[in-house]
C-alpha positions in Angstrom: -35.8 -116.0 8.5 -32.7 -114.1 8.0 -30.6 -116.7 6.6 -33.1 -117.4 4.0 -33.3 -114.0 3.1 -29.8 -113.3 2.8 -28.9 -116.5 0.5 -31.7 -115.7 -2.0 -29.8 -112.1 -2.3 -27.1 -113.4 -3.7 -28.7 -116.0 -6.4 -26.5 -116.9 -9.7 -28.3 -120.1 -10.4 -30.5 -122.6 -10.9 -31.9 -126.6 -9.4 -35.2 -128.2 -11.1 -36.0 -131.4 -9.5 -38.5 -133.5 -11.1 -39.5 -136.9 -12.6 -39.6 -137.7 -16.1 -42.5 -140.5 -16.9 -44.2 -143.5 -16.7 -40.6 -145.7 -17.9 -38.5 -147.6 -15.8 -36.6 -145.3 -13.9 -38.8 -142.6 -14.7 -40.6 -142.2 -11.5 -37.6 -141.1 -9.6 -36.1 -137.8 -8.8 -34.0 -136.2 -11.4 -31.6 -132.7 -11.6 -31.0 -130.2 -13.8 -29.1 -127.3 -13.7 -29.3 -123.6 -15.5 -27.7 -120.0 -15.0 -30.2 -118.1 -16.8 -33.6 -120.3 -15.8 -34.4 -120.9 -19.6 -31.4 -123.5 -20.9 -31.3 -126.4 -19.2 -28.2 -128.8 -18.2 -29.6 -132.7 -16.8 -27.1 -134.0 -14.5 -25.7 -137.1 -13.7 -25.6 -137.5 -17.2 -29.5 -137.7 -17.3 -30.1 -141.0 -14.4 -32.0 -140.1 -11.2 -30.1 -139.0 -8.6 -32.4 -140.4 -5.5 -34.1 -143.6 -5.9 -37.6 -144.7 -3.4 -37.0 -148.0 -2.8 -40.2 -147.5 0.0 -44.1 -147.7 -0.3 -44.8 -147.6 -3.6 -40.7 -147.5 -4.7 -41.9 -144.8 -7.0 -42.1 -140.8 -6.7 -43.4 -138.2 -8.4 -44.3 -134.2 -8.3 -41.1 -133.6 -5.9 -41.2 -130.2 -4.5 -37.4 -128.6 -2.9 -37.2 -126.2 -0.7 -35.3 -124.9 2.0 -36.4 -124.9 5.5 -34.7 -121.6 7.2 -36.1 -123.4 11.2 -32.2 -125.1 9.9 -31.4 -124.3 6.9 -31.7 -128.2 5.4 -33.2 -128.7 2.0 -35.8 -130.6 1.8 -37.5 -132.9 -1.1 -41.7 -133.8 -0.4 -42.5 -136.2 -3.4 -45.4 -138.4 -4.3 -45.5 -142.2 -3.0 -46.8 -143.5 -6.3 -45.0 -145.7 -9.4 -47.6 -145.8 -12.4 -44.9 -147.9 -14.4 -45.5 -151.3 -11.6 -48.9 -151.7 -13.9 -51.6 -150.9 -10.9 -52.9 -148.0 -13.1 -54.3 -144.6 -12.6 -58.1 -146.1 -11.1 -56.6 -147.7 -9.0 -54.1 -144.9 -7.5 -57.2 -142.1 -7.2 -59.3 -144.2 -5.2 -56.5 -146.0 -2.8 -53.6 -144.6 -3.7 -50.9 -144.1 -0.7 -51.7 -141.6 1.6 -47.8 -141.3 2.9 -45.3 -138.4 1.6 -41.8 -139.1 0.5 -39.0 -137.1 2.0 -35.0 -137.2 2.2 -33.8 -134.3 3.3 -29.6 -132.7 3.1 -27.4 -130.5 4.5 -25.9 -129.5 1.4 -27.6 -130.4 -1.2 -25.3 -133.8 -2.4 -25.9 -135.7 0.7 -29.6 -136.9 1.2 -31.3 -138.5 4.2 -34.2 -140.8 3.3 -36.6 -141.3 1.7 -38.7 -140.9 4.7 -42.2 -142.3 4.7 -45.3 -139.9 6.4 -48.7 -140.9 6.2 -51.0 -137.1 6.1 -53.8 -138.0 4.1 -57.2 -138.4 5.3 -58.9 -141.7 5.5 -61.0 -143.0 2.2 -58.8 -140.9 0.2 -56.7 -141.6 -2.9 -53.2 -141.0 -3.4 -52.0 -137.9 -1.5 -51.0 -136.6 -5.1 -48.1 -133.7 -5.7 -47.5 -132.6 -2.2 -45.8 -128.6 -1.8 -45.0 -126.7 0.8 -45.1 -123.6 1.5 -43.7 -121.0 4.7 -46.6 -119.5 6.6 -45.0 -116.6 8.1 -48.5 -115.9 10.4 -47.7 -119.7 12.2 -44.0 -119.8 11.7 -44.5 -123.1 10.5 -44.7 -124.7 6.9 -48.3 -125.7 5.1 -48.0 -128.6 2.8 -50.7 -129.0 0.7 -51.7 -131.9 -1.6 -54.6 -133.3 -3.7 -56.8 -136.1 -2.8 -59.8 -137.8 -4.4 -62.7 -138.0 -1.6 -66.4 -138.8 -1.3 -68.2 -136.0 0.9 -71.1 -137.2 2.8 -74.4 -137.2 0.3 -71.7 -136.8 -3.2 -72.7 -139.1 -5.4 -69.2 -139.4 -6.8 -65.4 -138.4 -5.3 -64.0 -135.7 -6.2 -60.6 -134.0 -6.6 -59.8 -131.5 -4.0 -56.8 -129.6 -1.7 -56.1 -130.6 1.6 -53.1 -129.2 3.8 -52.0 -129.8 7.3 -48.6 -127.8 9.0 -45.3 -128.7 9.9 -42.1 -127.6 11.1 -39.7 -130.9 10.3 -41.7 -132.8 8.1 -42.0 -135.6 10.2 -44.7 -134.5 12.4 -48.1 -133.1 10.9 -51.2 -131.8 11.9 -54.2 -133.7 11.4 -55.6 -132.8 7.8 -58.1 -130.8 6.6 -59.7 -129.5 3.4 -58.1 -126.6 1.9 -59.3 -125.4 -1.9 -62.2 -126.7 -3.9 -64.2 -125.7 -6.7 -67.3 -126.4 -8.6 -64.4 -128.5 -11.1 -61.6 -131.3 -9.8 -58.9 -129.5 -9.0 -55.2 -131.3 -8.2 -51.5 -129.4 -8.7 -51.8 -126.5 -6.8 -48.5 -124.5 -6.3 -48.8 -121.3 -4.0 -45.8 -118.4 -3.8 -45.2 -115.4 -2.5 -44.6 -111.7 -4.5 -44.7 -108.9 -2.9 -47.2 -108.6 -0.7 -49.0 -111.3 -2.3 -49.7 -115.3 -2.4 -50.2 -116.1 -5.7 -52.2 -119.8 -5.9 -51.9 -121.7 -9.5 -54.1 -125.0 -9.2 -54.5 -127.0 -12.4 -58.7 -127.5 -13.1 -58.6 -131.2 -13.7 -62.2 -130.6 -15.6 -60.8 -128.9 -18.1 -57.2 -129.3 -17.9 -55.2 -125.7 -18.0 -54.3 -123.6 -14.8 -56.1 -120.9 -12.4 -54.5 -118.1 -11.0 -55.8 -116.7 -8.1 -54.3 -113.9 -5.2 -54.4 -113.3 -1.6 -52.5 -111.2 1.4 -53.1 -114.7 3.4 -52.9 -118.4 3.3 -55.9 -118.3 4.4 -58.1 -120.3 2.9 -61.0 -118.1 2.4 -59.4 -115.0 1.4 -58.2 -116.5 -2.2 -59.6 -114.1 -5.5 -59.1 -115.4 -8.8 -57.2 -113.3 -11.3 -57.6 -113.7 -15.2 -55.5 -114.6 -17.1 -56.6 -115.5 -21.0 -53.0 -117.3 -21.8 -53.5 -119.8 -19.0 -57.2 -120.0 -20.0 -56.4 -120.7 -23.5 -54.0 -123.0 -22.9 -55.0 -126.2 -22.6 -53.4 -130.0 -21.4 -51.5 -128.6 -19.0 -50.7 -129.4 -15.5 -48.1 -129.2 -12.5 -47.0 -125.8 -12.5 -43.9 -124.2 -11.3 -42.9 -121.3 -10.6 -40.0 -119.0 -9.4 -38.5 -115.9 -9.5 -35.6 -115.0 -12.4 -32.7 -114.0 -10.6 -31.7 -110.9 -12.6 -34.0 -109.3 -12.9 -37.7 -108.8 -12.0 -40.0 -111.6 -13.8 -41.3 -114.7 -13.2 -41.0 -117.6 -14.8 -44.5 -120.2 -14.5 -43.5 -123.7 -16.1 -46.4 -125.6 -17.2 -45.8 -129.7 -18.2 -47.8 -130.5 -21.2 -48.7 -133.7 -20.5 -51.1 -133.4 -23.1 -49.2 -133.8 -26.1 -46.0 -135.8 -24.1 -44.0 -132.5 -24.4 -42.5 -132.1 -21.1 -42.5 -128.2 -19.7 -42.9 -125.0 -21.5 -41.8 -121.4 -19.6 -44.4 -118.5 -19.4 -43.2 -115.3 -18.2 -44.1 -112.2 -16.7 -43.5 -109.2 -14.8 -47.0 -108.8 -12.8 -48.7 -112.1 -12.0 -51.6 -110.2 -10.3 -51.5 -108.6 -14.1 -53.1 -112.1 -15.0 -50.4 -110.9 -18.2 -48.0 -114.0 -19.9 -46.2 -114.3 -22.6 -45.1 -117.6 -24.1 -41.3 -117.7 -25.3 -40.5 -118.4 -28.9 -38.7 -122.3 -28.9 -35.3 -120.6 -29.9 -36.1 -118.8 -25.7 -35.3 -121.3 -24.3 -34.0 -125.4 -24.2 -35.2 -128.2 -21.4 -32.4 -130.3 -21.8 -32.1 -134.5 -23.1 -34.8 -135.4 -20.6 -38.4 -135.1 -20.6 -38.9 -132.9 -17.7 -42.6 -134.0 -15.8 -43.6 -132.8 -12.9 -41.0 -131.1 -10.7 -39.9 -127.6 -9.1 -37.3 -125.3 -9.3 -35.1 -124.0 -6.5 -32.8 -120.4 -6.5 -29.5 -121.6 -5.8 -26.0 -119.4 -4.5 -22.9 -118.9 -6.4 -21.9 -122.1 -3.5 -24.5 -124.3 -4.5 -24.7 -124.2 -7.8 -20.8 -125.6 -8.7 -21.2 -128.1 -5.6 -24.0 -129.7 -7.6 -22.4 -128.9 -11.1 -18.8 -130.9 -9.6 -20.8 -133.4 -8.2 -23.2 -134.5 -11.2 -22.3 -132.3 -13.6 -18.5 -131.9 -14.2 -18.4 -135.4 -15.7 -20.8 -134.6 -19.0 
């Protein structure tokens, strides 16, 4: 854990890992860099950095993290390619139950992709997988959404399921982690201070809900009233990160209903439920449309390595 803390203290940039949409090559892994977390430069001339040639031969909803156990970087993603023509119904009801995984020592050279089945039998696609370090268990909690019809239900519902891992190759048996009155997908969890904050998409209303807890126990989260989030309809794919130079956080939401890509929301205290939508001139998401992804805070060394590899030639 000390290595992770040391690297976070000296962060000077940001890496955005994302996909772009249902067009050809859109459902692959794209990188973008930023100095301030609000103005982004597409890497590799706006082309994919990583390609999946296994499973469905496409990936969506990538999530990047550092593994404090070995210092390696990990990307996990949904095994899905809507552009192939099977459609959303097939994905929801009989999609791949596998995670797609890449690993790297330096953010430049990547091992993978690897495929690992984690979804429960009878589930649809393993949507939007993410992970957070579980301090109590000293391993990662990996979680995702799947559409499942439980005994006694007339129709299947979207719920969040979870497993634990230390190496992203072996996983404990999946268990139900989060559900509500409505369909739930696109959950992200991060720790700020003494609280874990959990953002999820209400798939019925099509907005983002916020909860908090002092532990990752599935029964311990309580709702936080957030008027801006409640009123922002037609968004999904929440992704959040702390700014490196101040006590403020950014929550990114994917405006899928309008086809506009990500919108940043700013807050200096998630627990208050207060968010500010910046003016358009305050941010620039770059040339490519950025769909459901994640952000990693970077050290200067990491930022420069990525720029030298995929940004310098632009």
